[in-house]
N, C-alpha and C positions, 0 to 999 in steps of 0.2 A: 434082094435082101443082102446087106453087107455082113460079112462074117467077123469083122473086128469088134471086140468088146470095148466100146468107147469108154464106158464108165470105169471098167477095171483099169484100162490104160491110163486114164486121167487120175484115178485115185493113187496109183503108184507114183506117177510123176509129181503131182501136187503135194503128196505126203512128204516127198523128199525135201520140199521147201517149206515144210511146216503147216501146210493147209490140210484140214480134215474135212471129209464130206459130211454135210448136214442133210440127212435124208428128208427132213421136214420141209426144207426150202429148196432142196436139190441144188445146193451151192457148196463150193469149196471155201472154207473160212479159216482165217488166222487172226487170233486176237492180239491186240497191243493195248498198252495202258489206257488210252482214251477211247477205245472202241474196237473195231474189227475191219479186216480186209475181206472182200468177197469176190469170188470168180464164178460167173454163170456160164454154163455150157449148154447151148441149145442145138439139138440135132433134129431136123425135120425131114421126114421122108415123103416124097411125092412119086407118082408113077414113073416119071422120066428122069428127074434130077433130085438129089438130096442136098440139104444145106446144113453146114456146120458153122456156128457162129459163137462168139464169146463176148462177154461184157465184164468189165472190171469195176469194182465198187469199193468205196470206203465209207465207213460209218463212224461218226463222232457221237458217242452216246449223249453227252451233255447237250449238244445241239438238237438232236432228234427229240429228246425228252422235253426240251423247252418249247420248241416250235409246235409240237403236236398238242400242247395244252390250249393252243389258240386256233389251229387249223381244224376244219371239219373232216377228220380222218376216221377210218374204221377203228373199232375198239382195240384191235391187236396190231394195227399198222405201225404205231410208234415203236413197238418192240422189234420190228423187223425192217424198218425203213433204212435206206442208205442216204448219206449226205451227198455223195457224188457217184454217178455212174458214167462210164465212158466206154467207147468201142476201141478195139485195138488199132484200127486204121487212123484214128485221131491222135494216137500216141506214136505210131510208126507208120508213115504213109506207104511203106513197102509191103505191108500186110493188107489183105483185102478185108472189106467190111464183113464178108462171109465167104466161106469156101463152097463152091459148087462141086458135088461129088457124085459119080455114077459107078465107081468100081472100088474094090478093096485097095488097089494100087493108089488111086487118087486119095482115098481116105488116109492111107499110111503117109503119103506125101504131105497132106494137109496137117496131120498130127505132128509130123517132124517140124514143119514150118511154124506151127503154133507154139511148140515147145521152145524152139529157138527164139521166137518173139518174147516169150515170158522170161527166158534166161537173160536175154540182152536188154530188154526194155520194160516188159510188163511188171515184173516184181520190183524193179527200181522205181517205176512210176507209182506203184502202190505204196512203197515205203515213203516216197517223197510226199505224196498226198495225205499220208497219215499224220503229218505234222500240221496241226491246226492253223498255224501261222501261214504256211504255204497254201493251205486250202483256202484260207480267207483271201489271200492275194488273188487266187484263181477265180473266185466268185466275183470279186470286185472288178477284175479285168473283163469278166463276161457279163457285166451288169445289164447290158442291153440286148442280150440274147440268151438262149438256154443251153444247158447241158442235155445229153441224151435222156429221154424218159422223164424230164422234169419241165413243168411249165414255168412261166416267168414268176408267178407269185411264190412258188416254192423256192426259187432262186433268191427272191427278195427276203423271205423269212430266214433262209439259211445264211445268206451273206450278212444280214444284220445281226443274227445271233452269234456268228463267228467273230465279228468285230467286237461285239459287246463282251463276249467271254474271253477272247484271246488277244485282242488288240484294242483295248478300251480307249487309247489315245486317238484312234481313228473313228470311234463309234459315231460321234455326232456328224462327221462328214459323210460316212457311209449311210447313216440313217437318212440324212437329207437327200442324198442322191437317189436312194431307192424310193423314198416317199414321193419324190417328184415323178419318178418313172411309173410307180404304181398308179398315181393319179392320171397319168397319160394313157395307160393301157386300158383296153376294153374289158374290164373285169366287173363283176357284179358288185352292187352296193354292199352286200353281205361280206364279200371278200375284202373290200376296202375297210369295212368296219372291223373285221378280224385283225387286219394288219395294224390299224390304228390302236386297237386294244392291246395288241402285242407291244407296240412302241411305248404305250403308256406304262405297261408293266416294266419294260426295260429302263425307261426314263426315271423310275423311282430311285434307282441306284446311281444315277449320274451325279 
């Protein structure tokens, strides 16, 4: 059993950068005008090795509220869903996907490395992706594969919504690209129908 209080250590560190702990979702969150930034800390204990891992996320409220009117989501999911989730190693290859820990010394070492990552790259990445236009570009660039913890259809909904709301001059191009991809993917007829209904709603204002 490790003796370092991980939650207390993280709360002090993230609070210095404006992130407050949300006990309901066990996340560290920071609001900005269009939504919020979120940091997940997962610590899993096993008999021989423990694992510490992080996920960084950004939520654009207008996008999430819009897409979940058409996606078959749980009743409260739209209020807590994130537009983008990413792992630290995809932001900075020098940081591992997760830290393997068996002692207090290794835990302290991992926490120091994690804090350095957030100071050098993590917080900057969150700020960058909090700009809806930057986020729209990221989704369009990744149109043929997925972000962490998101399947293709969620990418399609979010990319299309971002273009419609924040870069309308590109909406028709993004719409056509993702519509073609959705039709090629092995998704259920219900999912395709949901996306078509979503497009029909967005097209009303074109």
